[in-house]
C-alpha positions in Angstrom: -13.1 -8.7 3.3 -13.1 -5.7 1.1 -13.4 -2.1 2.3 -14.2 1.3 0.9 -12.3 4.4 2.0 -14.2 7.6 1.2 -12.6 11.0 1.7 -10.7 13.9 0.2 -8.0 13.5 -2.5 -5.7 16.5 -2.7 -2.7 18.1 -4.2 -0.5 19.3 -1.2 2.2 21.9 -1.0 4.1 21.5 2.3 6.8 23.5 3.9 8.8 22.5 7.0 11.7 24.2 8.8 14.1 22.0 6.7 12.6 21.9 3.2 9.5 22.3 1.1 7.8 20.3 -1.7 4.9 21.0 -4.0 2.5 18.9 -6.0 2.4 16.1 -3.4 -0.3 13.5 -3.1 -2.5 14.4 -0.2 -6.0 14.1 1.2 -7.5 11.7 3.8 -8.4 8.9 1.4 -5.0 8.2 -0.2 -3.2 8.1 3.2 -5.9 5.8 4.7 -6.0 3.6 1.6 -2.2 3.1 1.4 -2.1 2.3 5.1 -5.0 -0.2 4.9 -3.3 -1.9 1.9 -0.3 -2.7 4.1 -2.4 -5.6 5.4 -3.4 -7.0 2.0 -7.1 -6.6 1.6 -9.0 -5.1 -1.4 -9.4 -1.3 -1.0 -11.8 0.8 -3.0 -10.9 4.5 -2.8 -14.0 6.9 -3.1 -13.2 10.5 -4.0 -12.9 13.1 -6.7 -10.0 14.7 -8.6 -9.8 17.5 -11.1 -8.3 17.7 -14.6 -5.0 18.9 -13.2 -4.4 16.0 -10.8 -1.0 14.3 -11.5 -1.4 11.0 -13.4 1.7 9.7 -11.5 -0.2 9.8 -8.2 -3.1 7.8 -9.6 -0.7 5.3 -11.2 1.0 4.8 -7.9 -2.2 4.1 -6.1 -3.2 1.6 -8.7 0.2 -0.1 -8.5 -0.3 -0.5 -4.8 -3.5 -2.5 -5.4 -6.0 0.3 -4.6 -9.1 0.2 -6.8 -10.0 3.5 -8.3 -13.4 2.5 -9.8 -15.1 4.9 -7.4 -12.8 7.9 -8.0 -14.5 10.6 -10.1 -12.5 12.5 -12.6 -13.9 16.0 -12.8 -13.2 18.8 -15.4 -12.6 21.3 -12.6 -9.5 22.0 -10.5 -8.4 19.5 -7.8 -8.7 20.2 -4.1 -5.5 21.7 -2.9 -3.9 22.4 0.5 -0.9 24.5 1.3 0.6 24.4 4.8 3.7 25.1 6.8 5.0 23.2 9.8 6.7 25.1 12.7 9.7 24.0 14.6 7.4 22.0 16.9 6.0 19.7 14.2 2.8 19.4 16.3 1.9 22.9 15.1 1.2 23.9 11.6 -0.4 26.8 9.7 -2.7 26.5 6.8 -1.6 29.0 4.2 -4.1 28.3 1.4 -7.0 26.0 0.6 -8.6 25.4 -2.7 -11.9 23.5 -2.2 -12.5 23.3 -6.0 -14.0 20.0 -7.1 -14.9 19.0 -3.5 -17.5 21.8 -3.2 -20.3 20.1 -5.1 -19.0 16.5 -5.0 -21.5 13.7 -4.5 -19.8 10.3 -3.8 -20.7 7.6 -6.3 -19.8 4.0 -5.4 -19.3 1.3 -8.0 -21.4 -1.8 -7.7 -18.4 -3.7 -6.3 -17.5 -1.0 -3.9 -21.1 -0.8 -2.6 -20.8 -4.4 -1.4 -17.8 -3.8 0.9 -18.1 -5.2 4.4 -16.1 -2.3 5.9 -16.6 1.4 5.3 -14.1 4.1 6.3 -15.6 7.5 6.2 -12.4 9.5 6.3 -12.2 13.2 7.1 -14.7 15.0 4.8 -18.0 16.7 5.2 -20.7 14.9 7.2 -23.0 15.2 4.2 -20.4 13.3 2.0 -20.0 10.7 4.8 -23.7 10.1 4.9 -24.0 10.0 1.1 -21.3 7.4 1.0 -22.9 5.2 3.7 -26.3 5.3 2.1 -24.8 3.5 -0.9 -23.3 0.7 1.1 -25.5 -2.4 0.7 -23.6 -5.0 2.8 -21.5 -3.0 5.2 -20.9 -4.6 8.7 -18.5 -2.2 10.3 -18.4 1.6 9.9 -15.6 3.8 11.1 -15.2 7.6 10.7 -12.9 10.5 11.4 -13.8 14.2 11.6 -12.3 17.6 12.4 -12.9 20.9 14.0 -14.3 22.5 10.8 -17.2 20.1 10.7 -17.8 20.3 14.5 -18.2 24.1 14.0 -20.2 24.4 10.8 -22.0 21.1 10.4 -22.6 19.9 14.0 -26.1 18.7 13.5 -25.2 16.6 10.4 -22.1 15.3 12.3 -24.4 14.0 15.0 -26.4 12.2 12.3 -23.2 10.5 11.3 -22.3 9.5 14.9 -25.5 7.5 15.2 -24.4 5.2 12.4 -20.9 4.5 13.5 -19.3 1.4 15.1 -16.0 3.4 15.6 -15.2 7.1 15.8 -11.5 8.1 15.5 -10.8 11.7 16.5 -7.8 13.7 17.8 -7.6 14.9 21.3 -8.3 18.6 20.8 -11.3 17.9 18.6 -12.6 15.3 21.1 -12.6 17.9 23.8 -14.3 20.4 21.6 -17.0 18.0 20.4 -17.7 16.6 23.8 -17.4 20.0 25.5 -15.0 19.0 28.2 -11.3 19.4 29.0 -11.0 15.9 30.3 -10.1 13.3 27.6 -11.5 10.3 29.5 -14.8 12.1 30.0 -14.6 13.2 26.3 -14.3 9.6 25.1 -17.3 8.5 27.1 -19.4 11.5 26.1 -18.6 10.8 22.4 -19.7 7.2 22.8 -23.0 8.5 24.2 -23.6 10.2 20.8 -23.7 6.9 19.0 -20.4 5.1 18.3 -19.9 1.7 20.0 -16.2 2.4 20.2 -14.1 5.6 20.3 -10.4 6.2 19.7 -8.9 9.5 20.7 -5.6 10.2 18.9 -3.0 11.9 20.9 -0.3 12.5 18.3 3.2 11.6 19.6 1.7 10.5 22.9 -0.3 7.6 21.4 -4.0 7.0 21.7 -6.9 6.0 24.0 -9.4 3.3 23.0 -12.8 3.3 24.8 -14.8 0.1 24.9 -18.4 -0.7 25.9 -17.8 -1.1 29.7 -15.9 0.9 32.3 -13.1 -1.6 32.3 -12.7 -1.6 28.5 -10.1 1.1 28.2 -6.7 0.8 26.4 -3.9 3.3 26.2 -1.5 2.7 23.3 1.9 4.4 22.9 2.9 5.9 19.6 5.9 4.2 18.0 8.8 6.4 19.0 10.6 8.3 16.2 13.8 10.2 16.6 12.9 12.4 13.7 9.7 13.6 12.1 9.9 14.8 8.5 6.2 15.4 7.7 3.3 14.4 10.0 0.7 15.2 7.4 -1.8 12.3 7.0 -0.6 10.4 10.1 -4.1 10.4 11.6 -5.6 9.2 8.3 -2.9 6.5 8.2 -3.7 5.5 11.8 -7.4 5.0 10.8 -6.6 3.1 7.6 -4.2 0.9 9.4 -6.7 0.0 12.1 -9.5 -0.9 9.7 -7.1 -2.5 7.2 -6.0 -4.9 9.9 -9.6 -5.7 10.9 -10.6 -6.3 7.3 -7.6 -8.5 6.6 -8.5 -10.7 9.5 -12.2 -10.8 8.9 -13.0 -8.9 12.1 -16.3 -7.2 11.0 -17.7 -7.9 14.5 -14.5 -7.2 16.5 -14.0 -7.9 20.2 -12.3 -5.3 22.4 -9.2 -7.4 22.2 -9.3 -7.2 18.4 -9.6 -3.5 18.5 -6.6 -3.2 20.9 -4.5 -5.1 18.3 -5.9 -2.9 15.5 -4.9 0.3 17.4 -1.3 -1.0 17.6 -1.3 -1.7 13.9 -2.7 1.8 13.2 0.0 3.3 15.4 2.8 1.6 13.5 1.3 2.5 10.1 1.1 6.2 11.2 4.8 6.1 12.3 5.9 5.3 8.7 3.9 8.2 7.3 5.9 10.7 9.4 9.3 9.6 8.0 9.0 11.3 4.6 6.9 13.9 2.8 3.4 13.0 1.7 2.8 9.2 1.2 6.4 8.6 0.0 7.3 6.3 2.9 4.0 4.5 3.0 4.5 3.6 -0.7 7.5 1.5 0.1 6.7 -0.1 3.5 6.7 -3.9 3.6 4.7 -6.2 5.8 8.0 -7.4 7.4 8.8 -3.8 8.4 5.4 -3.5 9.9 5.8 -6.7 11.9 9.2 -5.7 13.1 8.0 -2.4 14.4 5.0 -4.1 16.1 7.4 -6.3 18.0 9.5 -3.3 19.0 6.3 -1.4 20.2 5.3 -4.5 22.2 8.7 -4.7 23.9 8.6 -1.0 24.7 5.2 -1.0 26.3 4.9 -4.4 28.1 5.8 -4.9 31.8 
């Protein structure tokens, strides 16, 4: 079952305490798309790039089986993000952002992409998320991510998005902010009350919480343990893409809670690969056998 992944496509410049790299592939859509493709289904990436966007990045995405028929090529400059990670890789500083072609972007889905059964509204403005969804003619499962920026400046439109979701994926700090509570369990339930049938709260290196439809439908998944993190950029997007990629690959457009538990574990493993190298460099080389191996390890680490 095909899926669309709509979101930002960026040129990233990243510095850690060990090294720095420039001109990297970034943005929510590439990370989520590469992660979803680990599980073999057709992925349509919806986004926009400028005249300065490296052709090598686009060639790589195509080589990994990602359809770019809904990626707009604009004459302006590409969206760019420059950031620095501190010694604690959970903390980073944004040094510079160039909105550029994203400022007036209107998503445009190809006829084939519009028929996708799964829609991933990756991190982007709520307006762009709604504009994407309005063009989906046969969608059966809708998942979205968001961030503190949109909670602050587009709260009303974000609430409009929430009413159309089957699944919201959001990190812990933003879940508390959006739900106006310091308790993560309460936050998850309050977010469900805003519209999504299911909510996943990402907790970084501590894993994630999945909230189902009843009080007993709750699942806490560990993150895959890594001894070293090289670049956590895009890990959350990879988590989302891995989740929905697994659901699509298995035809789970009406997933049970058990299906979603399994999808969360697949998302966790996909995210772990992202952290092992700058940008999407590790995601580009991951094999399904490596994913399966890591899933077995995660299962052995967390069962009792």
